[in-house]
C-alpha positions as CSV (number, residue, x, y, z in Angstrom):
1,M,8.0,6.3,5.0
2,E,4.5,7.6,4.7
3,V,1.9,5.0,3.6
4,L,-1.4,6.3,2.3
5,Y,-4.6,4.4,1.9
6,F,-7.4,5.4,-0.4
7,A,-11.1,4.4,-1.0
8,W,-12.0,0.9,0.3
9,V,-8.4,0.3,1.3
10,R,-8.7,3.2,3.8
11,E,-12.1,1.9,4.9
12,R,-10.8,-1.6,5.7
13,I,-7.7,-0.4,7.5
14,G,-9.5,2.5,9.2
15,I,-6.9,5.2,8.8
16,P,-6.0,7.4,5.8
17,K,-2.2,7.3,6.3
18,E,0.5,6.3,8.7
19,T,4.3,6.5,9.1
20,V,5.8,3.0,8.7
21,V,9.3,1.9,9.6
22,S,10.1,-1.1,7.5
23,D,13.0,-3.3,6.3
24,A,11.0,-4.2,3.2
25,V,13.0,-4.2,0.0
26,T,10.0,-4.1,-2.4
27,V,6.4,-3.0,-2.3
28,A,5.4,-6.7,-2.2
29,D,7.6,-7.1,0.9
30,L,5.9,-4.1,2.5
31,V,2.5,-5.6,1.8
32,E,3.4,-8.8,3.5
33,E,4.7,-6.9,6.5
34,L,1.4,-4.9,6.7
35,K,-0.7,-8.0,6.3
36,S,1.0,-9.7,9.2
37,R,0.2,-6.8,11.5
38,E,-3.5,-7.6,12.1
39,E,-6.7,-8.7,10.4
40,R,-7.7,-5.3,9.1
41,Y,-4.5,-5.1,7.0
42,A,-4.9,-8.7,5.9
43,A,-8.4,-7.9,4.7
44,A,-7.3,-4.8,2.8
45,F,-4.4,-6.6,1.1
46,E,-6.1,-9.9,0.5
47,D,-6.2,-9.5,-3.3
48,V,-3.4,-7.2,-4.5
49,S,-4.5,-7.7,-8.1
50,A,-7.4,-5.4,-7.1
51,L,-4.9,-2.7,-6.0
52,R,-2.6,-0.1,-7.6
53,V,0.4,1.4,-6.0
54,A,2.2,4.8,-6.4
55,L,5.7,5.5,-5.1
56,D,6.4,9.2,-4.5
57,Q,3.2,9.9,-6.6
58,E,4.2,7.9,-9.6
59,L,2.4,4.7,-10.6
60,S,4.5,1.7,-10.0
61,D,4.2,-2.1,-9.4
62,F,4.5,-4.4,-6.5
63,S,7.9,-5.6,-7.5
64,A,9.3,-2.1,-7.4
65,P,12.2,-1.4,-4.9
66,L,11.5,0.9,-1.9
67,A,15.0,2.3,-1.5
68,G,14.8,6.0,-1.2
69,V,11.0,6.1,-1.4
70,R,9.3,8.6,0.9
71,E,5.6,7.9,0.1
72,V,3.7,4.7,-0.8
73,A,0.0,5.0,-1.8
74,F,-2.4,2.1,-2.2
75,F,-5.7,2.5,-4.0
76,P,-8.1,0.6,-6.2
77,P,-7.9,1.1,-10.0
78,M,-9.5,4.3,-11.2
79,T,-12.2,4.4,-13.8
80,G,-13.2,7.2,-16.1
81,G,-16.7,8.6,-16.2
């Protein structure tokens, strides 16, 4: 699946997107796998309450299943202005 990173998440990890092969069942499982990779991922996902996630371009939550998902995007909450 493609994993996309936006705003400060991208800045901490250092890349805008990557292809990830994972056995994760849920988004939360995927986050744990990513955090265990190396420090930059651990820093980016340190506080998931400060993050939002979209699965195949639809807002979702961290307990959502990943079965059949082709794209996961992580980004901070958006504000109007």
